[in-house]
C-alpha positions, 0 to 999 in steps of 0.5 A: 500500500502506498503511504500518504505524505502529511506535511506539517508547518506553522508560523511561530517557527521550527522551534515552537512548542506548538509545532511539536504538539501538532506533530505529537497529536497527529503521530498519536492519532496515527498510532491509536488508529492503527495506521502507522504503515499508512502515513509519513510525516514531514515538517517544513517550517520557518526558521524563526517566528513569522507571525501575522505575515498573512499570505506573503511570499519571498520572490526576490531571492532564493530560499535557504533550507536546513534539515535539522533532523530527519524530515524536519526542515527549516526554511528562511521564509514565510509559512507560504514559502514553506508550503511552496518549498515542500510541495515542489521539492521537500515533500512534493507528494503531500496529500494533507497539510496541518499548520500550527498549533499557533500560540494564540487564537486565529479567529474571525477576519483576523484570518486575513493576517494569520500566517498559520491560516495562510499556510493551510490556505496555500495548500488548499488552493492547490487541491490539498486538504488542509487544517490550521490549528490555533490555541486561544490563550488567556493570562489566567489559564496555564499555557500548556500543550500536553492536553492538545492531542487529547482535545484534537483527537475527535477533530482529527477523526472527523477530518481524516474521515471526511477527506478520505471519503470516495471522491475527496481526492487530494494531492495537487492541481490536476493536469486539466485545470478545468477539473481543478477542485480546491482542498478542504480547508478547516480552521480550528481553534482550541479554547482557553480553559483548564487544560485538565478538561477532558474534552471541550464542547465542539461547534462548527461555526461561521467566521466572525465578520466584525473586525476588532476595534482599534484606537490610535494614539499620537505620542509625544514627539521624539527628536531624532538627530540627523545630519545634513551637508553644508552648501559646499559639502565640506561640513556636516551640520546638525539637524533635528528631525521631528518624528511622532510615533503612532501607537495602535491598541486593541482589546483582543479579549473584548473584541466584538462578536456575534452569537454563534460565530467562531469568536463567540464560541471559542471565547465561551470555552468551546472548540471551534471548527470553521470550514472555509473556501480558500478563494477570495470572497 
């Protein structure tokens, strides 16, 4: 039986504990489902944190890749760069992509700036079934990772069951572009509740469309010394350039939310699943 290649990536960087938690969660699911002879895991992730970079890509230079251990590759680019590097060179037969687990929620219209979500979306655009996973965090709840595999197990059950149904093929762009179908694209958020909770309630929900409310403050001017040349060019004369920094703040935990959306459900202690089209609306 041909083995199925699974790609893992993230936007917090190759050393992020959430990426290791994602790898452990999927490895444990494979073991418990008695599928160890069916799947191979490959990790291709940014060499450092690339949070909130959206769907940005690198086009002005070659990307550098380092194999840190067997099937663990660090790329000096964005999450989307990592997916492209994997699908063209490092793991070209990937049939499933998991991005995360992100340290912090990716909910609502914030998905437009999420590197975690962008990586999964890039794969889905090429016909590969993908899932982005993030973990909502609050200051009053321990930021542990050991529980994530337990919480994700039923989600993975559903995902693998759906994407392996007859007719739900994956693995890239068909030869005939007119037959192209995107992969399924799931956005999953774990709630910020007691990690000892056996399993949070799970909800399929729509993505919140209300943006976060932000406030900008024009701070006190900061005099920044600069230099300019004299008319003859022979002397450097001191000059002061007045710069005023703008500070933009938002209340993430108090953001607007509509009943039943991913923000409202996740903030209420639920695990949320949103099935999303990878195409611009």
